[in-house]
Structure formats: structure tokens, C-alpha cells
ZAKOL-511992 format. One line per 4 residues: number of its first residue (from 1); their letters; for each residue x, y, z of C-alpha. Coordinates in steps of 0.001 Angstrom, whole numbers, always signed. Layout:
N
NUM	A	X:Y:Z; ...
END
This chain:
154
1	MPVT	+236:-171:-44; +1894:+2747:-1516; +1745:+6284:+1479; +2418:+9442:+1123
5	FTPI	+3795:+12064:+3283; +1743:+14941:+4347; +2445:+18394:+5417; +913:+20608:+7352
9	PTAV	-1598:+22728:+5353; -601:+25575:+3547; -3414:+27788:+4845; -3003:+26622:+8081
13	VRAY	+935:+27680:+7592; +320:+30624:+6400; -2443:+31793:+8967; +646:+31483:+11141
17	QAGG	+3187:+33072:+8863; +637:+36383:+8725; +1128:+35967:+12732; -2252:+33948:+12867
21	ADAN	-2922:+32485:+16731; -963:+29025:+17393; -2997:+26139:+19610; -1963:+27991:+23057
25	GQTP	-3427:+31523:+21074; -122:+33059:+20988; +1419:+34889:+18428; +3918:+32498:+17163
29	ERRL	+7530:+33447:+17971; +9900:+34487:+15281; +13521:+33233:+15678; +16562:+32846:+13814
33	SDGD	+17483:+28991:+13075; +20831:+27431:+14063; +20832:+25744:+10931; +20864:+21915:+13051
37	GNPC	+17681:+20764:+14276; +15429:+22887:+13232; +12624:+20769:+10353; +10028:+22957:+8783
41	RHCL	+7086:+21328:+9043; +5302:+22589:+5842; +8359:+22917:+3449; +9571:+19881:+5554
45	KSIP	+13186:+20769:+4722; +15635:+21710:+7131; +15263:+26100:+8182; +18637:+27207:+6810
49	KDAE	+21270:+28356:+9679; +20011:+32678:+9992; +17006:+32158:+8245; +13550:+33623:+9932
53	MLVL	+11329:+30713:+11685; +8473:+30474:+13576; +8349:+28688:+16734; +4849:+27561:+17621
57	AHRP	+2682:+25575:+19228; +944:+22956:+17188; -1947:+20634:+17349; -2218:+18207:+14430
61	FPAL	-6052:+17460:+15103; -9348:+18863:+13509; -10945:+19183:+17080; -9920:+19210:+20269
65	QPYA	-10083:+15557:+22684; -7863:+13868:+25019; -5787:+12392:+22348; -5029:+15489:+20195
69	ELGP	-1815:+16218:+21318; -531:+19511:+21130; +3685:+20297:+20987; +6112:+22866:+19730
73	IFLC	+7174:+23292:+15649; +9732:+24651:+13528; +7904:+26497:+10040; +9803:+28673:+8232
77	ATNC	+8922:+32575:+8465; +8472:+33160:+4620; +6094:+31688:+2245; +7692:+28293:+1943
81	KAGG	+5852:+25504:-815; +4269:+22769:+764; +6404:+19451:+261; +5169:+16135:+789
85	DAVV	+5128:+12846:-1541; +5967:+8908:-1021; +9880:+10019:-550; +10920:+10281:+2556
89	PEIL	+11580:+14209:+3629; +14272:+15714:+3937; +13345:+16607:+7815; +13664:+12868:+9086
93	SSPD	+17384:+12909:+9825; +17411:+11497:+13058; +18492:+7462:+13273; +14875:+6811:+14662
97	YIVR	+11278:+8130:+15109; +7987:+7368:+16839; +5665:+6033:+14413; +1615:+5535:+15752
101	GYGA	-1946:+4081:+13778; -4658:+6413:+14393; -8060:+6160:+13747; -11098:+7783:+12200
105	DDRI	-12143:+9643:+15272; -8499:+10991:+15122; -7292:+9039:+18188; -4707:+6486:+19051
109	VYGT	-4662:+3153:+17582; -3594:+1229:+20783; -534:-1422:+19554; +252:+125:+16350
113	GAVV	+3105:+2972:+18656; +6498:+2105:+18267; +10101:+3285:+17865; +11248:+2561:+14434
117	PTER	+14836:+3500:+12552; +14104:+6046:+9889; +14603:+3332:+7201; +11907:+1508:+7864
121	IVAE	+9483:+4435:+7986; +7539:+3975:+4908; +7490:+187:+5461; +6038:+849:+9212
125	AEAR	+3232:+3027:+8237; +2316:+819:+5285; +1849:-1814:+7998; +85:+104:+9607
129	LADP	-2036:+1457:+7200; -2993:-2040:+5865; -4721:-2248:+9174; -8447:-718:+8717
133	RVSY	-8437:+923:+12044; -6026:+3072:+10474; -6850:+6014:+9047; -3478:+8244:+8908
137	VHVR	-514:+7526:+10762; +1793:+10425:+12818; +5697:+10805:+12350; +6985:+11530:+16095
141	SARN	+10473:+12614:+17574; +11489:+9226:+19218; +13460:+11698:+22406; +10631:+14707:+22961
145	NCYQ	+7351:+13062:+20643; +7591:+16760:+18719; +5251:+15896:+16087; +6965:+15893:+12094
149	VRLD	+4939:+14707:+9766; +1650:+12679:+8691; +1563:+9968:+6683; -1574:+9040:+4500
153	RQ	-2181:+6228:+1865; -1883:+7472:-1717
END
């Protein structure tokens, strides 16, 4: 089952870039990237050193509910082009990540979460998406649980 990496929707990103409130109701912070570990969740590339970036709280779920995790993310401060396709994006450069399935109700499907080597992300997502209970998969930092990207069926 082919999968695609799905970035945060452009309309959401443009609202943040225009100073719209984040998931905590705060204006995104503007910082300069140190060039190391600042992955943009929209273009799915690393934000270059000294480039302006946004730091904000994001909830990658459509509604508030107990499983709707919220956490910090980085975005390019300028209008970057949405990334995403079947190729593992540049931002996934750590040795491993959490891969976890979610149902149509946007809740964790228990038994689908695991820390997996980066080179296995696609295969692990395909396996989870073969389960009819799983509607989509999140990739999250294995160290800090930060949201990285969503995977969907193609």
C-alpha cells in the first residue's frame, strides 16, 4: 500500500506566518535558525542557518479531545512551498522516530505505536495503514515526541 508524507496544510501555515494565533492562542515566536534541528513541517526541509523561522504550538488534529496532542514545531517564516510525496523527507534525519496510527475519530489506535529506524518508516506506516482501524499515521520525535509529519494512503 503506497503512502504519502502530508505536510501541515498551507492555509494553516499561511495563517501562522501572518501572525495568527497558535494552538495556545499565542502569536508564533520569530527566531533565527541555528541550522541544526529546525525542521519545517510545511516544506519538510531543514530551515537554513540564520533564516527566520517561527516557533509555535501546533495541534495536528481537527478538534479538541483527549488524544489531540499539542506541542512545539518550527516553520519557515517566509512562504515556503508545501513538501510531501512518497519519498522520506529531508526533515527526518534522526536515526529513529515514533510511528503511531490514528483512527477516523483522530484517536490513537492502541498497539500501533513503536520507535522505528528512519529507513523503516515507510514500511512501518504501510503496515499500520493496512489495518482498517487506522486512518493515518503520525511520525514523531523518538526523543521529545514532537510532531514531524503525517502519512496517508496514496
